TIBA-21566 format. One record per residue (C-alpha): x, y, z. Coordinates in steps of 0.001 Angstrom, whole numbers, padded with zeros to 6 digits, always signed. Layout:
<palos>
XYZ...
</palos>
This chain:
<palos>
+125763+074681+093515+123224+077539+093918+122846+079072+097065+119894+081503+096935+119779+084978+097283+119258+084832+101169+121168+087788+102873+123045+088585+099058+121131+091872+098592+119696+094994+100956+117688+097423+100232+119176+100638+100267+116291+103088+100063+112375+102551+099407+109540+105417+098160+105541+105164+097124+103254+107514+096220+099997+107736+097303+097668+105541+095855+094089+106672+094513+092265+108736+091758+095508+110548+090496+094173+112467+088469+096518+115378+087891+099198+113049+087199+100444+110499+084353+102664+107742+085157+105572+110051+084971+104624+112474+087439+104074+109044+089947+107327+107538+089196+108682+110805+090175+106851+111352+092989+108173+107606+094262+112314+108134+092825+112064+111211+094604+111233+109331+097690+113661+106572+096874+116173+108480+095884+116599+110482+099291+115962+107711+101617+118972+105534+100313+121117+108813+100138+122835+108391+097106+123048+110362+093541+120964+109264+090579+124357+108761+088175+125083+105934+091248+122369+103722+090013+124099+101154+087453+121020+099170+085945+117039+099370+086727+113942+097246+086096+110621+098757+085354+107650+097124+086057+104352+098044+084668+101119+095541+083158+098626+097680+081124+102056+099516+078538+099470+100854+075810+097583+103139+078526+100481+103605+081075+104393+104000+079619+104310+102145+076160+105701+098786+075082+109567+100064+075991+111583+100753+079033+112329+104182+077759+110010+105981+079901+111911+105455+082980+115500+106961+081959+113789+110134+080060+111375+110680+083317+114117+110325+085801+117094+111661+083450+119088+107718+084481+122157+108214+083162+122267+106055+079923+122210+103303+081980+120529+099734+081179+117085+099605+081630+114637+096980+080910+110432+096611+081241+109183+093501+082863+105583+092579+083012+104198+089582+084921+100524+090047+085751+100183+091270+089279+103431+090004+090220+104836+092410+087979+106526+095153+090608+107996+091939+092488+109364+091052+089053+110885+094258+088638+112359+094044+092166+113662+090519+091294+115971+091373+088487+117199+094082+090245+117997+092424+093561+119141+089096+090711+121811+091426+089296+123240+092877+092376+123598+089490+093814+125285+087981+090664+127780+090555+091462+127091+092708+087699+126215+095838+088928+126300+097072+092388+123526+099418+092569+120160+098628+091128+116761+100496+090654+113447+098655+090397+110402+101047+089755+106503+099639+089360+103627+102018+087757+100573+101593+086841+098005+104591+085824+094403+102850+085467+091476+105537+086718+091871+107211+083333+091346+104114+081214+087891+103014+082841+089520+099410+084100+087001+097466+085538+088545+094492+085694+085832+093217+083217+086757+091563+079552+088289+092122+077045+091858+092120+078385+093529+093313+075329+094346+092402+071913+097129+089776+073029+094480+087647+074804+091607+087984+072066+091938+083954+071640+090954+083346+075370+088805+085547+075690+086321+084488+073126+086962+081090+072872+087697+079891+076245+086160+082377+079141+083462+084915+077117+081812+085604+080170+084526+085827+082552+085172+088327+084939+087773+088916+087765+084980+088792+090772+083219+085695+089052+086509+083620+088806+087277+084494+092274+083870+084405+093490+083775+080729+092859+086832+079592+094959+084073+080350+097935+082002+077642+096594+084870+075670+096205+086296+076103+099612+083331+075394+101453+082757+072174+099388+086349+070947+100307+086137+072160+104242+082540+071454+104858+082840+074831+105993+079288+076996+105662+078514+079786+103856+077745+081838+107089+080887+081123+108394+082830+081734+105110+081128+085124+104867+081680+086108+108215+085300+085742+107752+085221+086694+104535+083650+090308+106271+086317+090027+108871+088850+090223+106427+087944+093410+104662+086904+095055+107975+090316+094339+109269+092044+095616+106314+089977+098839+106402+091106+099351+110430+094583+099292+108930+094333+101537+105995+092724+104396+108020+096005+104181+109888+098110+104972+106181+098560+108492+105126+099139+106783+101364+096155+104734+100894+093257+105273+098815+090683+104182+100644+090975+105646+104847+087461+104891+105704+087100+102390+108558+084002+099210+107767+081992+097439+109925+081457+093812+109999+077362+094324+109259+078422+096742+106486+080372+094081+104890+077650+091910+105198+075105+093676+104285+077250+095509+100752+075200+095236+097884+076170+091765+095798+079207+091926+093147+079844+087932+092046+078318+085798+094998+079080+085565+097610+081445+088325+097183+079973+091990+097991+081177+095417+097313+083358+095297+100614+084794+091722+099721+086559+093604+096502+089624+095830+096295+089457+098590+093983+091279+100405+090860+093357+103240+091334+097052+105218+090413+100259+104590+092059+103818+103886+091862+106466+102333+094213+110795+101926+093612+113224+100543+095527+117134+100895+095412+119186+097399+096309+122884+096888+096992+125183+094760+098601+125539+094468+102476+128941+095777+101980+128357+098632+099658+125387+099779+101832+127647+099816+105020+130401+101726+103016+127616+104754+102728+127124+104557+106652+123716+102599+106586+123074+100777+109765+120095+098684+110975+120218+096681+107290+116750+095702+105538+117664+092415+103784+116569+090335+101280+116071+087233+102528+114280+084998+099872+112471+085738+096246+110578+083010+094210+108288+082797+091737+105728+079541+090683+103729+079899+087704+100678+077433+086573+101295+075102+083680+097956+073877+082644+097263+071574+084992+094905+073678+087231+092567+074356+084232+092751+071252+081887+092404+068480+084529+090197+067166+087254+092928+066924+090202+092261+070544+091617+089356+070925+093549+089067+074992+092778+089620+075563+096324+093322+076744+096722+095936+078227+094405+098773+075556+093581+101365+078233+093121+101261+080251+095897+101703+076383+097910+105184+075878+096233+106458+079295+095825+105656+079505+099296+107752+076291+100142+110436+077112+098443+110593+080677+100080+110582+079463+103575+113786+077154+102249+115862+079626+100930+114902+081546+103914+115695+079141+106796+112711+079434+108024+110819+076057+109756+107652+077325+110930+106430+080218+109501+103536+080735+111591+106171+081290+114394+108638+083313+112897+107237+085862+110507+106405+089430+111602+104157+090530+109193+102359+089605+105872+101267+091485+102871+099482+089161+100489+097378+089442+097562+093354+090579+098704+092420+091132+095342+089128+089983+097076+088387+088754+100637+088649+085054+099164+091736+085284+098126+093558+086532+101570+091189+084041+103593+092997+080899+101236+096190+082261+100965+096850+081883+104252+096622+078317+104959+098694+078404+100823+101234+080100+102523+101223+076900+105076+100533+079862+107848+096522+078488+108924+096004+074431+108423+093769+073158+105665+090403+074620+106681+091590+076542+109635+091863+080037+108436+088184+080796+109066+089229+080097+112786+092263+081586+113014+090834+085067+111025+087872+085294+113331+090167+084719+116510+091689+087552+115272+094831+086167+114482+096107+088422+111299+094471+091293+112944+097162+094281+113897+097298+093174+117283+097205+089492+116608+099612+086579+115899+100628+087406+112630+099163+090963+111780+098525+090576+107644+097809+094235+105767+099099+095990+108299+099068+099054+105604+095492+098128+104477+096672+095973+101529+095083+095824+098211+091895+097100+099881+092485+099911+100835+095464+100943+098366+093480+099546+095467+095807+097439+092905+097820+099762+089887+098946+096684+088816+102816+097202+088159+103553+099194+091517+101149+096340+094110+104434+094063+094655+107070+097073+095525+104108+098701+097636+104220+095391+099520+107437+095181+100433+107461+099101+101333+105594+098640+104271+107564+095768+105639+110971+097817+104680+109295+100319+106937+108144+098428+109727+111555+096823+110132+113392+100229+110259+110257+101242+113208+109387+103837+110544+105741+103151+109961+104264+105502+112402+101141+104840+113919+100463+101768+112813+104177+100293+113588+104488+096729+114823+106665+095513+118114+110433+094833+117195+109331+093131+113770+111891+090558+112180+110514+089310+109244+108425+089855+106684+106535+088343+103289+105112+089790+100575+102908+087694+098118+101273+088426+094773+099096+086600+092942+098387+086950+089039+095722+085921+087009+093086+083733+088007+092236+080726+090319+092924+078153+087432+096036+080212+085629+098417+082691+087507+101684+083415+088504+102823+083919+092435+105559+085840+093467+106935+085797+097131+109372+087795+098758+110792+087516+102316+112805+090744+103666+114171+091140+107454+116806+092294+109330+120642+091647+107947+122047+088866+109761+119413+087439+111327
</palos>
């Protein structure tokens, strides 16, 4: 009988680059930067790594289609390496592969790497999304942009829950203000300047009602993790282990895009993945049991709605919780404590692992100025694709055995 992954895998070490406009680096240099921190943190040599997973989305401009870039760059000892891609969940997908291999007993120590080099390509979230998506681009959504698609969530959410646009925009502005305040404390964030609510509300429009400060940016970055079993970690002298409690993935099946049951007001896959993740982790009340969250805030409206799909705020209640400061750094459940996509940007292959990196640091009381008091459990959430067709990945990590 399947028992899930809870407490079968621990994180031995992690590393993360500074995110930003890394004009001086290619994808290879970014991977080296993240890996050097990770391998030193793990306290092992690279010859002890038995298998690896590499996550990158825009492979044509980052690393090529094969997985060879990772072992060639890091001089890994001719081990099996797989390249994975799953939209914006790509980094978490690499982590999932490494964790599942260890949990299955196939390997003792595995590496997960996520990397993306976007700034050199001029990518701005505009059509087209590559030749392999040509039919979708030209026949289904020739004028689609990411800001436009996610801005529509605001209208759907307002109509569903009877919330005024003014109140919704205030809550969205608070989301952005909160993330910038957190990002200002993080030396690895791309954007490190606090903003005010008024600045967010008066910013130039991008796609109504989203303004400039409601949208995350484009950046370069890499992050990685080395995972193993609790038994091996203890033999290596590690204490205060950070354990994987749940890994869940949910993908759209086309119903949101093709039928009328969905009101363009929430993410069906996030609701499903959250339900399964809490079950796997043994969490009964996530609002009370979680210590922190890193969620996919590609746009402020996305973060707001995700609070409900993760079963933290009640349906229609996220606006109140946000304006009450519940998700602030000093609130009941801090969200985007490192600054989120809003301040890191979104190098697609790296974001999922970057989120786990922050939770890992917090659980080991190594987060510096932004350190939370006695965190026990952290959740990360990626949303790839669009509101009407997407993939959700959720990880929950916490202190081992608790």
